[in-house]
Legacy VTK file of the C-alpha trace (Angstrom):
# vtk DataFile Version 3.0
C-alpha trace
ASCII
DATASET POLYDATA
POINTS 132 float
98.856 81.884 79.638
100.815 84.191 81.945
99.002 85.964 84.767
98.415 89.708 84.676
101.112 90.002 87.352
103.615 88.088 85.229
102.867 90.487 82.357
103.370 93.514 84.643
106.644 92.096 85.971
107.810 91.468 82.376
106.944 95.042 81.383
104.180 93.942 79.002
101.570 95.827 81.054
102.054 99.000 83.087
102.592 98.819 86.824
103.575 101.276 89.521
106.499 99.600 91.275
107.433 100.235 94.886
109.998 97.430 95.257
111.894 95.074 92.972
114.458 92.402 93.720
115.456 89.035 92.274
112.592 87.181 93.978
109.629 89.564 94.138
108.135 92.912 93.316
105.705 95.218 95.067
103.275 97.270 93.029
100.447 99.642 93.773
96.993 98.103 93.437
95.070 99.596 90.513
91.864 98.942 92.486
92.961 100.037 95.943
90.833 99.396 98.982
92.565 102.387 100.590
95.180 104.945 99.589
98.558 103.201 99.459
97.215 99.644 98.965
100.239 97.661 97.771
100.690 94.109 96.452
103.800 92.005 97.129
104.158 89.414 94.361
106.739 86.692 93.728
108.358 86.830 90.302
107.744 83.097 89.985
104.138 82.456 89.022
102.808 80.341 91.891
99.031 80.159 92.185
98.545 79.551 95.922
100.662 80.925 98.751
100.661 77.530 100.473
102.735 76.251 97.536
105.568 78.757 98.065
108.890 77.339 99.168
109.718 78.216 102.785
112.529 80.486 101.587
110.369 82.410 99.124
107.512 82.668 101.628
109.894 84.103 104.222
111.324 86.558 101.701
107.849 87.783 100.659
106.830 88.343 104.268
110.128 90.119 105.047
109.551 92.484 102.105
105.898 92.913 103.119
107.006 93.865 106.629
109.468 96.461 105.337
106.819 97.988 103.064
104.125 97.910 105.768
106.358 99.814 108.189
106.951 102.392 105.453
103.213 102.606 104.668
102.395 103.229 108.317
104.896 106.105 108.361
103.916 107.495 104.956
100.148 107.432 105.443
99.854 107.949 109.222
97.326 105.145 109.696
96.578 103.026 112.733
97.372 99.675 111.071
98.517 97.978 107.890
96.271 95.037 107.159
97.655 91.955 105.452
95.375 89.830 103.275
96.340 86.772 101.256
93.149 85.895 99.413
94.231 84.697 95.998
90.884 84.707 94.251
91.357 87.685 91.925
94.513 86.557 90.102
95.939 82.997 90.094
99.393 84.257 91.123
100.272 84.577 94.816
100.125 88.132 96.113
100.031 89.760 99.526
97.723 92.749 99.948
99.127 95.440 102.271
96.238 97.752 103.106
96.591 100.942 105.176
93.603 101.115 107.538
92.276 102.873 110.612
89.392 100.431 111.175
88.428 96.880 110.240
85.739 98.254 107.928
88.516 99.819 105.834
89.699 96.306 104.910
86.561 95.377 102.965
87.205 94.495 99.309
83.823 96.079 98.528
85.609 99.402 99.120
87.975 98.830 96.193
88.161 101.785 93.837
87.099 100.954 90.274
90.008 103.071 88.979
92.650 105.467 90.264
94.629 108.064 88.351
98.181 106.910 87.535
99.484 110.113 89.139
97.832 109.149 92.445
99.418 105.689 92.314
102.814 107.215 91.508
102.547 109.658 94.421
101.614 106.878 96.856
104.492 104.708 95.597
106.935 107.588 96.008
105.724 108.153 99.579
106.329 104.485 100.402
109.774 104.425 98.760
110.793 107.584 100.627
109.654 106.077 103.944
111.609 102.873 103.256
114.781 104.965 102.965
114.238 106.734 106.310
LINES 1 133
132 0 1 2 3 4 5 6 7 8 9 10 11 12 13 14 15 16 17 18 19 20 21 22 23 24 25 26 27 28 29 30 31 32 33 34 35 36 37 38 39 40 41 42 43 44 45 46 47 48 49 50 51 52 53 54 55 56 57 58 59 60 61 62 63 64 65 66 67 68 69 70 71 72 73 74 75 76 77 78 79 80 81 82 83 84 85 86 87 88 89 90 91 92 93 94 95 96 97 98 99 100 101 102 103 104 105 106 107 108 109 110 111 112 113 114 115 116 117 118 119 120 121 122 123 124 125 126 127 128 129 130 131
């Protein structure tokens, strides 16, 4: 059975995309820990990040870096946290979390739901900052 991320990438489920290329996508988290929380996900369904090829791993982290720089600009935060947990969905994904303090990185802070318009606005802010 495909992961929820595979279904989003295939267009079978909705997703708010920030980035797409031949190897990965970046989407807004529907349960964000903070405003602008973004996930970088390989198109290939690979459960654990330690199983990524070196080339794909490097590409994901390069994209994550580009998005994190844009998040920092767009949301005027002190840091962009990076978490690779892998427990929620068995498909590798990098969490990019805008934060001003370590306490802002706690998954207990995840919103149960966010309006699609809020996700779209955050995604647009990130995309605009990438182009700067």
